[in-house]
N, C-alpha and C positions, 0 to 999 in steps of 0.2 A: 305576134306582130300583126298590125293591121295596115290597111292602105289608106292614104289621105283622101281617096275618092269616096269614102263612106264616113262623113263627119259625125254621124249619129252613133257609130259603133263603139268608139272608145274615146277617152280623153287624152291619154298619153300613148304614143307609139314610137317605135324605133325604126329609123332609117339606117340600116346596116351599111349600105353603100356610101352614104354621106357621113357616116359615123356621127349621127346626131340623134338626140331624143327630142321629140316634138310634143309640145303642149298646145292644145287647142285654146284659142283665146276666148276669154269671157270677162265680164265685169260685174261689179256690184254698184248699183245706182241708188242713192238716197232719194226716195220718192215722197217722203213726208217726215217732218221733224225739223229741228234747229239747223241741220246741215243740208236741207233739201237742195238737190241739184249736184251735190258732190258725188264723185264716182271714183272707183278704184279698178284699174285694169289688172286682171289677174295674169301676171306674166311669169310666175314661178309656181312651184308645186304647192306651197303652203303660204297663205296670207292670213293676217289677223286683223280684227276690228275691235275697237274699244276707245276709251277716253285717253289712254296713255300715249305719249309720243313714241313709244317703242312699237306701236301698232302700224301696220301698213295703211290703214284707213283710220284716222283719228277723228272721233266725234265729240261734239261739245255737249251733248245730252248728259245731264248730271245723273240720270237714272241708269246710265250705262256703266258697266264695270271697267276697270283699267284695261284689262285684256278680256273682252267679253266672249267672242267666239272666233273660230277659225274656219276657213274653207280649204280643204285639201283636194288636189287633183290626183286621181289615181287612174289606173288602166281601165277601171270599170265606170268611172264617172267622177262627179264632184260630190264630196261629202261635207256637210256642215256639222261642226262639233262645238257645243257649248263648253266653255272653259271654266266651269264651276262659277258662273257669274252670280251676282247677288240676286238680281231680279228675273233671271231666266231669259231664254230665247224662245220665241213663239212663231209657229206657222199656223195661221188661222187662230183657232181657240186652243190649239194643242201646244203645251210646253214640250220642247224637244231637247234631248241630250245629244243625239247623233242621228243624222238623217241624210239620205241621198236627196239632192236637189236637182231640179231640171229647169230649163228655160222658162221664165215667167214666175218662178217661185218667189213669193214675197215673205220676208221674215221680219218680225218685230222685236226690237230690243229697246226697253225703256219707252220713250215717246217717238222713237225713230223707226220708220219702215224702209226696208231696202229690198230692191228687186234684183234677182239674178238674171243676167242676160248674156246670150252668146255674142261673140264678136267674130268678124270674118278673119280668116288666116290662122297662122300658128306661130308660136314662139319656139325658136330652135335652141336646144340645150346641147352644147358640144360634148362629145364623148372622146376619151383618149383612145388611141389605137393600141396602147400598151396594156399589159396585164399586170403591171407592177409599177410602183413609184417609190424609189429610194427606200426599199425594204418593206413596203406595204404590198400585199399580194391580193389579187382579185380580178376575175375576168367577167364578173356580172356587170350588167348595165349600170346598176347603182354605184359600184366601185369605180368603173371607168368614167362615170360622170364626176365623181369626187377627184379622181386623178387629174382630169382636165381642169378642174377648179384650182387644185393645188399647184399645177404647173403655171397657171396664170397669175396667181397671187404670190407665189414664193419669191420672185425677184423684187416685190414691192415691200413697203414698210407697214402695210396694213395690219392692224390688230385683228386677231381671229378668235372666235369662240367655237369650240368643238363640243358638240353635245352627243351623247350616246350612252347606252346602258353600260354597266360595269363589265369590263372584259372585252369591249369592242375594239380597243386599240387606239384610244385617244392620245396617249403619250407617243405612240408611233407616228401619228399625224404631226405632232409638234416637232419630232425629230426629223421627219421628212421635210417639213417646211424649212427648218433650219439648214439641213444639208443642201437643199436646192436654192438657198438664198445667197446673197452677197456676203452674209455674215458667217458662212460655213466654217471659216478658219478661227472664228472667235468662240467664246464659251457658250455652251447651252446649259443653263441652270434649271433643274427640275425642282419645283417646290410643291409638296403635297400639303394643301391648306388644312386638310382634315387630320393630319398627323401631328400637328403642333399644338401644345396647350395654349389656351386662350391668352394667358398672361405673358406668353413668349412670342406670339405671332408677330407683333410689331417689330420687336428686336430682330427676329429672324429675317423678316423681309427688308427692313430698312437699316439694320445695324444699331449699335449703341456706343456711347462714349464711356470711358472709364468712370466708375462711380455713379452711373446713371440709376442703378438700383442695386439692391443687395446681391452680391455675387458677381457684379460686373467689375472684375478686377483689372480688365484691360479693354482697350478700344476694340470693337469688332465690326467688320464690314458685313452688311446684310446681303441677301440674295440679289437685290437689284444692283448693288455695286459690283458683286462678283460676276454678274452677267454683262457688265458694261462693254459695249461694242458688239455684243452678241444677242442672244434670245433668252428670255425667261419664260418658262412654262409653269403657269399657275394651275395645278391640278386641283379638282374638287373645289372650284371657286365658290360654289354655292354654300360651302361650309364656313366661309369667311364671316367673322363676327360683324354684326351690323355697325358697331361703334368704330370699327377700323375701315369700313368701306369708304367714308369720305376722304380718308388719307390716301387710300389707293387711287381714288378718283383724281385727286390733285396730282399725284405722280403721273398718271396717264395724260393729264392735260398739260402739265408744265415740264415733264421729264426731269423733275428734280426730286430728291429725297432729303429728309432731315432725320439724322440718327436720333434715337431715343436719348434724351439728355443733352442733345446738341443744340446749337443756336444758329447754324448756318445751313443754307440750302446747297446741296451738292448735285451738280448736273449728272444725269445718267443717260447714256445712249443705248437704249435697249428696244428690241421688238418684243411685244407681249402676245403670247398665245395662252388662252385660258381654256379650261375644260370643266365639264360637269355632267353628272348623270341625273341631275335634278331639273325640273321645269322652272327655269328662272322667271319666266313670264308669270307663272302662278305665284312664285315667291314675291314678285313685285306687287301682285294683287293683294297678297296677304300682309305686305309691309315688312317682310323679312329680307328683302333685297332691294337696294336703291335703284329706282328707275333710271336715273342719270348714269349710274355705273354700268347697268346693263346696256344702255344705249352706246356707251363708250367702248365697251368690250366687244360688242357684236357688230363691228363694222363689216366683217365677213363672218357668216355663220356656216358651219359645216355640220351636217347631221349624219352621223354614222349609223347605218342600219344594223339592227341586231342580226346575228348569224342565221337565225331561223328564217329571215327574209331573203337570204341569198344562199340557199343550199347548193347552188351550182358551183360555189367557190370552195366547198368543203373538200372535194378530191384534190384540188390544187394545194390547199393548205396542208392537208394530210401528207401529200407527197413531199412538200417542203420540210415538214417536221421530221418525217421518216428519213430524209436524206441526211440530216444532221445526226440522227440517232445511229444510222447505219455507219456513218463515218467514225463515230466514237466506238461503237460496239465491234465493228469489223474493220479495223484499220488496214488490214492487209487485203481487203476486198474479197474475202471468201464467201460473202453472202450479201444480198440486197433485200432489205425489208420492203414488203408491199402489203396490201390489204385485200382480202378475199372480196369478190363482188357483193355477196349477200351482207357482209359486214359493212361495206361502204354504203349500201342502200340504207342500212339501219342508222348509220351515222348521219346520213342526209335527212332522215325523217325525224330525228330527235330534235326537240326545240332548243336545246343548249341554253339554259338560263344563265350560265356563266360565260356564254359567248366564246370568243376565240381563246381566251385564257383557259376555259374549261376544256375545250377541244385539245389544245396543246398539252395540257396536263394528262389528259386521257391517252393521247397518242404516245407521249413520253413514257408513261407507266407501262402501257401495253407493249410498246416497242422494246423497252428495256428488259421486260420479264418474259416475253413470249419464247416458247421452246422452238418454234419453227419460224422460218423467214416470212411465211405468209400469215399475216395476223387474221384471226378469226373473230367472230362475234364474242366468244368467251374471253378473248384477250382484250377487247376494246370496250365492251359494254360498261358505261358508267353505272354506278350503283343506282342512280336516280332512274335509269331506264328499266331496271328489274322490278321496282316496286315504287309506291308513292314515297317521295323523299321524306325522311324523318330527321329530326334534329340529331346531329352527330353526337355520339356518346363520348364520355371522358376518355376512353381508351384510344380514340382516333387521333387525339393530339400527338401521342407518341408516334403514330404512323406518319403524320405530317412532318414531324421532325426527322424521322428516319428517311423520308423521301426527299428531304432537303427543300420542302415547299416554303417559300418566303412567308413571313407572318401576314403580310397584307393579302396574299393570295389565299392562305388558309382561312383567314377571317372572312374573306369574301365568299368562299365556298360554304362555310358554316351558315352565314347569313342567307345565302341563296337557298340552301336546303330548308332552313327555318321558314323563310317567306313562302316557298312553294308548299310546304306542308301545312302552314297556317292558313293560307288562302284556300287550299283544297278543302280542309276540314270546315272552315268558316262557311263556304258556299254550300257544302253538303248539309250543314246544320240548318241553314235557312232556305233549303230547297232551291238553290241556285238563284235566289232573288238578290240581285245586286244592291238594291236600295236598302233592304233590311240588313244585309251583311255589312255594308259600309257603315250603317248607323251603329251596329253592334260593336264594330271594331274601332270606331272613332276615326274612320277614314272618309274622304270624299268619294263619291261614286266614280269620278274620273280616275282618282288614284288607284282604287280597287280594280277597276277595269284594266288599267295599264299593267298592274301587277299580274292579273290573271292572264293577260295576253303575253306578257314576258315569259311566263312559265308554261304556256300552252294549256291552260286550265279552262274548263268550261266556265262560261260567264264572262270571258274576256273578248268574245267575238263582237 
């Protein structure tokens, strides 16, 4: 924590007494180019610049990409990050991917020059005084900031887009918003867009009439009609087929659906919460996600931090998981499960590529099988902490079934271990050179760096 009296020390600081997080004000000023004189006040942690209307600063320069670069405010200062733009971002003669900027820094994108300038004062970001919100747990500053946002938007009808890595609790956010809303007594319908075959997704979302296609032997209501009066949660919205996106956009705009094979519009009264672990801005750039749909979904954006960025929440989460296990395992109260201090330190230092879901599975397994009430490192250590992750062998599938792990969670764990092992070996082969590694793997440098950061692998810093 720092004091406001030293404006050069940090960009973001916490005022515990006022329960606020403060962001030092700054702006981007266009000093040369088609939009000369236009400026953007930086009043939140992350802002984007590009030609797309989804950006915070929209430029007319045709040499600028849809979402060209972003500026993120951190405790250490402001960092500029190119978002895999077509023509690059330059400071002087140097093309940059990610760089710390300071007052007076001039950046060039296309034919446009922008200058980064400080502004007087601060922007206050409220923090919740609570360490939970309708089933979501966390005492970290990042989570209490999210709790304050949720409490503010829950009573409204605003559409929300939740973004975060796999296992960070995106569905929990949707359930919390629903529980805290005026729609709490109405249905909450959860629809995973990645789990439905392409040829069935329209029928699943909007329903179909009898005879609409082979196998449609009766009329069926879709997810939107089932959620009428309540909330629909569209998980993995980034997986929605491009051909169906215009139809979803019309539903969001008109609050009407048309069943497959039907000829009439049916009004639906739903609140929409969507979630993704993908970068929809990058997908908009690539033409795989509609710009107007992104704009309509992201009225409110909630960025869930990965667990590795809030290790102070791990003891609270572990205690919560162990409480449930203790109640099931020792219904008569003959013992209370806890974690040894050295084991807790190891849990807090591990990067948790599977985030809260992986932590919960680890604690569930350790708490259910431990011989003693105090869980040790041996009881809790995930296999990924003992050695470099390897692709799970065929015999592990039986273990997943025996443990009662849901298919989606088991699949996520396998993919996480594969990604971590692949990125580790890829970077080793290319002497930690991100550019060569990305080219060899057919990935963008940005994507590779994000994967490396996710798994705490060298090359992701």
